[in-house]
N, C-alpha and C positions, 0 to 999 in steps of 0.2 A: 355785471359780475367780473368781467376782466379787469376793470379798474380796481375793484375791491381786492382781487387776487394780487394785482401789482402792488397795491399798498401793503397788503399782508407780507409779501416777499420783501419789500423795502423795510418794513418794520422789523422783520426777523433778522435781516442783514444788519440793521443798525443796533439791534439788541446784541448780536454776536460780535460786532465790531464797534464798541461804544466810543473809542478814541480815534476812529478813522476820520480824517479831515479831507482825504482825497476823494472828492465826489465822483470823479471819473470811474471809480471802482463800482459804481452803481450800474454802469452801462450793460454788463452781462445779464442783469436781472430782467426777466421777461416783463415787458410793459413799461420799462424805464428807458427813455431815449435821450438823445442829445439836448432837446429842448428842455426836458425836465431837469436834467443835470445843470444846464446853464442857468435856468431860472433859480434853482437852489443856490448856485454860486452867486448870482446877482442879489437875491433877497436874503438868503440865509447867511452867506459869508461876506456880504457887502463888497464883493469884488468890483472894482471900478471900471474894468475894461471888458464887459460882457455885452455884446450886441446880439440880441435875439433876432437875427436876420431871417430865421425860419418862421417867425411868428406872423400870422396873417395880418394882424393890426399894424405891425411894423412894416410889412411889405406894402400895405395900402398907403400908409403915411409917407413912406419913401417914394412911392410913385408920384405923390402929389408935390413932393419937395425934391427937386432934381438939382439943386444948386450946390450940393456938397458930395463928397466922397466919404463914406463911413470910415475908411482906413485913415483919413486925415483927422479923425476925431479921437484916435488913440492917444493916450491911454485912458480915456474917459468915455468909452462907448456905452457904459451902463447908463450914464446920464443922457446920452443920445437916445437910448431905448425909452427911457421915461418921457423924454420930450416928444418923441414920435407917438407914443401912446396918448399924450395930451392932445395931439392933433386930430384924434378920432372923434 
């Protein structure tokens, strides 16, 4: 039920602010956190430099691949996220 409520709050917010492109404005909504906002930036806005380092899959893949520093992958960390997901 809490997920449904969060989606309803997000839907209401988007209906009230149809031109808002600043997804960080979603953060005060209960049930919407940084991972959700960053995922929407990565997928919905196609931002190229979003690393979902809080994602469990990304963490697992990073633990297996220790030969790089994510900061060195800027400004293309979104692609790094996709590649790390492919390692699972």
